[in-house]
C-alpha positions, 0 to 999 in steps of 0.5 A, a space after each residue: 750869866 750869858 757868858 755861862 748860858 753860852 758855854 752851856 750851849 756850846 758844851 751841849 752841843 760838843 757832847 752831842 757831837 762827840 756822841 755822833 763821832 763815836 757812835 758813827 765809829 762803832 758802826 764803821 768798825 761793825 761794817 768794816 770787816 763785811 765785804 759781802 753779805 748774803 742771807 734773807 729777809 722778811 719785811 712789813 710795811 706799816 703805813 702812819 697809822 700802824 696799820 700793816 700794809 703789805 708782808 713780804 720776804 726773800 733773799 739778798 746779797 750785797 757786796 762793797 762797794 755799792 753792789 746789791 741784789 734783792 729779790 723780793 717773792 710773793 705776793 709782790 715779786 720784785 728783783 732789784 740789782 745794782 752794779 754801782 753804776 747801774 740799777 735794774 729794778 724787775 717786775 716780772 708781773 708786769 714784764 717790765 724792768 726800769 734802768 736808771 743811773 745809780 746817784 748819791 741819792 741812791 747809794 744812801 738807800 738802806 739796803 746800800 748801806 750795808 754795802 756802801 763805803 764806809 768811810 763815807 757814813 760819816 760825811 752822810 749820816 748823824 749816827 746816834 747809839 741807843 737801846 742796842 741800836 743805831 739810829 741814822 739820820 741823813 744830812 741831806 735834806 734831800 735823801 731817799 728816807 728820814 731816819 733809819 735803825 739798825 741792829 746786829 746780832 751777837 755775831 756782828 751781823 745785821 739782824 733787823 733794820 727800821 726805816 721811816 719815810 718822809 710820808 710817815 711809812 715804816 718799813 720794818 725789815 728781819 734778816 735771817 740765814 746771814 752769811 758773812 763774807 760769802 764769794 759773790 760772783 760778779 754776774 748776779 749784780 748786773 740784769 739782762 731782762 727776759 725777752 719781751 720784758 718792756 724796758 724803761 730807761 729813767 735818766 
């Protein structure tokens, strides 16, 4: 009986591992052809009780490896820019920009997943495929989020993302106007603060 139970446990573990491997490969194959992406987004932040805390919209551009420009409009305008080495978070209302180096934890953020190195997905996440979506759970306990779900359109482009954090909050993002492999200038992935901007360096 003990041998049978042990074999059952091992087979279940191997089955789960195989499922993760298959889903990881599927997700990798979807992302691999997308060297760059641009589009618009609508974002909704929901608290742990299911109450909508904030809605916003904007546009973004992402380019592999690790380059991102994420611009949020009203009511709380913000601009996040990274060139894969340095990250700028600019708040025009506060006239302040925070600058910090890009570390491994930042590279595992949901938005950067779209432009990160595809081969690093397997090492960073457990991936499961269910109900037409890919569910990602970070392997590192210190990751920036608890879990993420990503869906793709019939054209093979990301159509929606759902991100859950350790505080129980959920961020739902819907994409539109998506373009695959647009030609993007390196200049948009760097940021020069406007004159008079308060610069905060977070090391």
